C-alpha positions, 0 to 999 in steps of 0.5 A: 487690828485687821477687820474680820471681813478683810481676813475673810476676804484675803483667805478667799482670794488665796484660796482662789490663787491656789485653784487657778494655778492648779488649773494652769497646770492642767492646761499645760498638761492636758491635750491630744500629747499628754505631758505628766506633771514632773514633765510640766515643772521640768519644761518651766525650768527650762529642762524639757524635751523638744516636743514638750517645750514646743507644745508648753511654751509655744501652744498652751502656756500662752493660751492659757496665761491669756485667759488668766488676764482676760478673766480678771479684766472682765472680772475687775471691769464688771465688779466696778460697773457693779458697784457704781450703778448698785446693780449685780445687772450693771455689768459691760455687757449688759449696758454696751460697754462690751458692744461698743468695744466689740463695734469698734473692735470688728470695724478693725478688723473688717475696714483696716485689718486690725491685729494686735495692739492696734486692735485693742486701739479700736476697741478701746476708741469703740468703748470709750465712745459708747461710754460717752454716749451712754453717759451723756443720756443716762447721767442726770443729777448725779444719778445713774442706776436703772437709768444707765442699764435701760440707756445702755441696753438701747444703745447696745442693740444699736451697736450689734445692729452696726457690727452685723452690717459691718460684717455683711460689708466684709469679704467672706473670709474676713467676715469668717475671722470676725464671726470667729472672734465675736463668739468669744475664742482663745485660739491661736493665742500668742506671747504678743497678747500675753505681753500687751496684757501684762503692759495694760495691767502694769499701767492700770495698776495704780488706778486700781489700788485708787479705784478699790479705795474710792468704791469702797467710799461710794458703797457708803452713799453719794452723800456720806462719800461727798462729806468725806471729801469725795467728789462724785461725778468727777469719782464716777467718771474716772471708774467708768473710764477705768472699766471701759479700758479693762473691758476694751482690753479683754474684748481685743484679746478674746472677743466678747466672752459672755458672762465672765463680767457679770458672773465673777464679780457676784461669786467673789462677793458670795464666796467672800461673805463681803458686804461689798464687791472686792476688785481682787476676789472678783479679778481671781474669780474672773480669771479662774472662770474663764480658764475652766471654761476655756479647759472645758470647751478644749477637753470636754467633748472627744475630737470636738473644740469649742470657742470658750464663749460657747461654755461661758454662754452656757454657764452664764445662762443658768447662772443669770436664770438663777440669779434673776429666780432669787431676786424675784424670791427676795423681792416677793 
């Protein structure tokens, strides 16, 4: 018999998936040139007109699908980190990994003019270098916890300084391009970004299935996990590497979009009323959050298009304040 928590988690995942599909259809419909739902469906099945076909297939669909993939990657990365350190603040953006990927990507943009897959490689290299540094300074006797958060914040601050230094050395056009990317943006996304996301997720699919099982065992505690045959240091190292790869992928696709990795796992856990963080729900909630945030950025203010990072920053700041306030209340 399937446990009650599993059934509830599956129902939650189905509901969030349906909401994401509705948001995707809205993203294909809305814009300066409105397209009705019938025309959207006709275009998706190859029977749409020229204007509708161009707008949906070349402009709106790549952007919306990239938002879904990037949101899912951030949600998964945040869920893994929060589960490892057993702390809702243990997300890649707060412990330095996002800054590492950002610094690597900015180095690629300013020093080598990197784009596309090459930019993903630079972001991944920066994330891996940061992960090794944080791991070296934070890991002591199989203990991470708050030490990882504190070390990560310090290394993240240094990486922010490196990023700004690289920007001061770049020419004006390159610096402006990098600055727009650093805010977090989904503008001018293409099918190349979507294909890259599909390929990387395809490669990481098997490790993600293994990570879900390992995380459930680690949530029992290091002693219980060791008793069940899990080599905790090696397992945690593999999970960190997987989370860094997901974070680097997301950052290279859309920049360091704020707070998705923080909020998605916690929202997923609360709405599913699950005892721990679930990867599937975290991925789906991250996808929905980023897609809806992009819709707000595009259409909330007439004649004004905001970078999606501005919207997620505002929403995430409010959520972080609420999370800290409830944490203080619980402590009291």
